[in-house]
C-alpha positions in Angstrom: -23.6 -43.8 -8.4 -20.5 -45.9 -9.0 -20.9 -49.5 -10.0 -20.3 -52.2 -7.3 -16.9 -53.8 -8.1 -17.2 -57.6 -7.6 -14.7 -60.5 -7.8 -15.3 -64.2 -7.7 -13.2 -67.1 -6.1 -14.2 -70.6 -6.9 -12.2 -73.7 -8.1 -15.0 -74.7 -10.5 -14.5 -72.9 -13.8 -18.1 -73.3 -14.7 -19.2 -71.6 -11.5 -16.8 -68.8 -12.1 -18.0 -68.3 -15.6 -21.6 -68.6 -14.7 -21.5 -66.1 -11.9 -19.4 -63.7 -13.9 -21.9 -63.8 -16.8 -24.8 -63.2 -14.3 -23.0 -60.2 -12.7 -22.2 -58.7 -16.1 -25.9 -58.5 -17.0 -26.5 -55.9 -14.3 -25.5 -52.3 -15.0 -24.8 -51.4 -11.4 -22.2 -54.2 -11.0 -18.7 -54.3 -12.5 -17.2 -57.8 -12.6 -13.5 -57.2 -12.0 -12.1 -60.7 -12.2 -12.0 -64.3 -10.9 -9.7 -66.6 -9.0 -9.4 -70.4 -8.9 -8.0 -70.7 -5.4 -7.6 -68.7 -2.2 -4.1 -67.4 -3.0 -5.4 -66.1 -6.3 -8.4 -64.5 -4.5 -6.0 -62.7 -2.1 -3.9 -61.5 -5.1 -7.0 -60.3 -6.9 -8.2 -58.3 -3.9 -4.8 -56.7 -3.6 -4.7 -55.9 -7.3 -8.3 -54.8 -8.0 -9.6 -53.9 -4.6 -13.2 -54.9 -5.3 -16.0 -53.8 -3.1 -17.3 -57.3 -2.7 -15.7 -60.8 -3.2 -17.8 -63.9 -3.7 -15.8 -66.6 -1.9 -16.0 -70.4 -2.2 -14.9 -72.2 0.9 -13.3 -75.4 -0.3 -10.5 -74.6 -2.8 -7.0 -75.9 -3.4 -3.8 -74.2 -2.3 -5.6 -71.9 0.2 -9.2 -72.4 1.3 -11.8 -69.7 1.5 -11.5 -69.2 5.2 -7.8 -68.6 5.1 -8.2 -66.3 2.1 -10.9 -64.4 4.0 -8.5 -64.0 6.9 -5.8 -62.6 4.7 -8.2 -60.3 2.8 -9.7 -58.9 6.0 -6.2 -58.3 7.4 -5.0 -56.4 4.4 -7.9 -54.8 2.6 -11.4 -53.3 3.2 -13.0 -55.8 0.7 -16.3 -57.2 1.9 -16.6 -61.0 1.6 -19.7 -63.1 0.8 -19.1 -66.8 1.6 -20.6 -69.3 -0.9 -21.2 -72.5 0.9 -22.9 -75.9 1.0 -24.6 -77.7 3.9 -21.4 -79.6 4.5 -19.3 -76.6 5.4 -20.7 -75.7 8.9 -17.3 -75.5 10.7 -15.9 -73.5 7.8 -18.8 -71.1 8.1 -18.4 -70.6 11.8 -14.7 -69.8 11.2 -15.6 -67.3 8.5 -18.2 -65.6 10.7 -15.5 -65.2 13.4 -13.2 -63.5 10.8 -15.9 -61.0 9.8 -17.2 -62.1 6.5 -20.3 -60.1 5.6 -22.5 -62.7 3.8 -23.2 -66.4 3.8 -25.1 -67.9 0.9 -25.7 -71.4 -0.4 -24.0 -72.1 -3.7 -27.4 -73.3 -4.9 -29.0 -69.9 -4.4 -30.9 -68.3 -7.2 -29.0 -65.8 -9.3 -31.3 -63.0 -8.2 -30.6 -63.8 -4.5 -26.9 -63.6 -5.1 -27.1 -60.3 -6.9 -29.3 -58.8 -4.2 -27.0 -60.1 -1.6 -24.0 -58.4 -3.3 -26.0 -55.1 -3.4 -27.0 -55.5 0.3 -23.4 -56.2 1.4 -22.1 -53.3 -0.7 -24.6 -51.0 1.2 -23.1 -52.2 4.5 -25.7 -54.8 5.4 -24.9 -58.4 6.6 -26.5 -61.3 4.8 -27.1 -64.7 6.4 -29.4 -66.9 4.3 -32.1 -68.5 6.5 -31.2 -72.0 5.3 -27.6 -71.5 6.4 -28.7 -70.2 9.7 -31.1 -73.1 10.3 -28.3 -75.6 9.5 -25.9 -73.9 11.8 -28.6 -73.9 14.5 -29.1 -77.6 14.1 -25.3 -78.1 14.5 -25.4 -76.0 17.7 -28.4 -77.8 19.1 -26.6 -81.1 18.6 -23.7 -79.9 20.8 -24.4 -80.3 24.5 -21.5 -78.0 25.3 -22.8 -75.0 23.4 -22.4 -72.0 25.7 -24.8 -69.1 26.3 -23.4 -66.0 24.6 -21.9 -63.6 27.0 -23.5 -60.5 25.6 -25.1 -58.9 28.7 -28.6 -59.9 27.7 -31.4 -61.1 30.0 -32.2 -64.8 30.0 -35.3 -64.4 27.8 -33.4 -62.2 25.4 -30.7 -64.9 25.2 -33.4 -67.5 24.4 -34.7 -65.3 21.5 -31.2 -64.6 20.2 -30.5 -68.3 19.9 -33.7 -68.9 18.0 -32.9 -65.9 15.7 -29.5 -67.5 15.0 -31.3 -70.7 14.1 -33.2 -68.9 11.4 -36.7 -68.9 13.1 -39.2 -66.1 12.2 -40.8 -64.0 14.9 -43.9 -66.0 14.6 -42.0 -69.3 15.1 -40.1 -67.8 18.1 -43.3 -66.7 19.6 -44.9 -70.2 19.3 -41.8 -71.9 20.7 -41.5 -69.6 23.7 -45.3 -69.1 24.4 -45.1 -65.4 23.7 -47.1 -63.2 21.4 -45.4 -62.0 18.2 -45.7 -58.5 19.4 -43.8 -59.3 22.6 -41.0 -61.0 20.5 -40.8 -57.9 18.3 -40.5 -55.7 21.4 -37.7 -57.9 22.8 -35.8 -57.8 19.4 -36.2 -54.0 19.2 -34.6 -53.7 22.7 -31.9 -56.1 21.8 -31.0 -54.1 18.7 -30.5 -51.0 20.8 -28.7 -52.8 23.6 -26.2 -54.5 21.2 -26.0 -51.6 18.8 -26.8 -53.5 15.6 -29.2 -52.7 12.8 -31.2 -55.8 12.2 -32.0 -59.4 13.2 -29.4 -60.8 10.7 -26.7 -58.9 12.5 -28.0 -60.3 15.8 -27.6 -63.8 14.4 -24.0 -63.0 13.2 -23.2 -61.5 16.6 -24.4 -64.7 18.3 -22.2 -66.9 16.2 -19.2 -64.6 16.7 -19.7 -64.8 20.4 -19.2 -68.5 20.3 -15.7 -68.5 18.7 
């Protein structure tokens, strides 16, 4: 099996060096280079065509969202957004552009490595803490629309709570349903919306709000 080729974009040299050192300790990952801003990130993707790019959001010259837009338009590189709790609007923009992963910059090294592997396999990663924060932002907005995805009202209710990062047990308690009923609803939603897992349901919800 070929190693997963990974690039890093972050304006903090210590972060770049630290992440690079972590990636290089794993035999199934090939660290192909780093970038200090969005323009360099786009150039790196054009030159090296990594499988996955770890992308900071707030960078000089070109931010991570603009870089993700250019990378998605020109290459097949998969992007994992590295974010903080202050970046909610940036994250929503990145979701709309099709980034495959969303992690807090404070994530443990193992979580970042496993997310790289998951995204390389074709999965989507949305860290629960990021989802919960986005959910709080959405709850605070009285104009948040119901996603137009062809779901029944109860399915929409469940979808919103999934997007907020709630577990099946938490959703069941909030909606006065049994956990088994929630699982059944989610199974039907996966088929109806043609997605693989609840993480992709959450991403689909946020993309529907763009």
